[in-house]
C-alpha positions in Angstrom: 0.0 0.0 0.0 2.9 2.3 0.7 4.0 2.1 -3.0 0.5 2.9 -4.1 0.3 6.0 -1.9 3.6 7.2 -3.4 2.2 6.9 -6.9 -1.0 8.6 -6.0 0.8 11.5 -4.2 3.1 11.9 -7.2 0.2 12.1 -9.6 -2.1 14.2 -7.4 0.0 15.9 -4.8 -2.7 18.0 -3.2 -5.1 15.2 -2.3 -5.4 13.5 1.1 -5.7 9.9 0.0 -6.1 8.6 3.5 -9.3 10.6 3.9 -10.7 10.9 0.3 -13.2 8.2 -0.6 -14.8 9.7 -3.7 -11.9 10.5 -6.1 -13.9 10.0 -9.3 -17.3 11.2 -8.1 -15.8 14.4 -6.6 -14.0 15.1 -9.9 -10.5 14.9 -8.4 -9.7 12.0 -10.7 -10.5 12.4 -14.4 -9.9 10.0 -17.2 -6.5 11.4 -18.1 -5.3 11.2 -14.5 -6.7 7.7 -14.3 -4.6 6.6 -17.3 -1.5 8.0 -15.7 -2.2 6.1 -12.5 -2.9 2.9 -14.4 0.4 3.2 -16.3 2.3 3.7 -13.1 0.5 0.7 -11.4 1.2 -1.6 -14.3 4.9 -0.7 -14.2 5.4 -0.7 -10.5 3.3 -3.8 -9.6 3.9 -5.8 -12.8 0.2 -6.1 -13.5 -2.0 -5.5 -16.5 -5.2 -3.5 -15.9 -7.7 -4.8 -18.3 -10.7 -2.9 -19.6 -13.1 -4.5 -17.1 -11.1 -2.7 -14.3 -11.2 0.7 -15.9 -14.3 1.7 -14.2 -14.9 4.4 -11.6 -15.7 1.9 -8.8 -12.1 0.7 -8.8 -10.7 4.2 -8.5 -12.8 5.9 -5.9 -10.2 5.7 -3.1 -6.7 4.4 -2.4 -8.4 1.4 -0.8 -10.4 0.5 -3.9 -7.3 0.9 -6.1 -5.4 -1.3 -3.7 -8.1 -4.0 -3.8 -7.9 -4.0 -7.6 -4.2 -4.4 -7.5 -4.6 -7.4 -5.1 -7.1 -9.0 -7.5 -4.8 -8.5 -10.4 -1.7 -10.0 -8.8 
């Protein structure tokens, strides 16, 4: 989870990822930013994020992103 937080803080430095639970719904995370995060996740965690995972429900919070990573490992 620490590596994920580093990625998220690098991409969106002004967001409190420990508290934020609605990244997509609140507009903090748009499609371009999501693509940047996916690229970093694939490289850092050696995973492939398929189209079925490119949905808002997997990117609402650090926890939902982490759960997705765990599923893809």
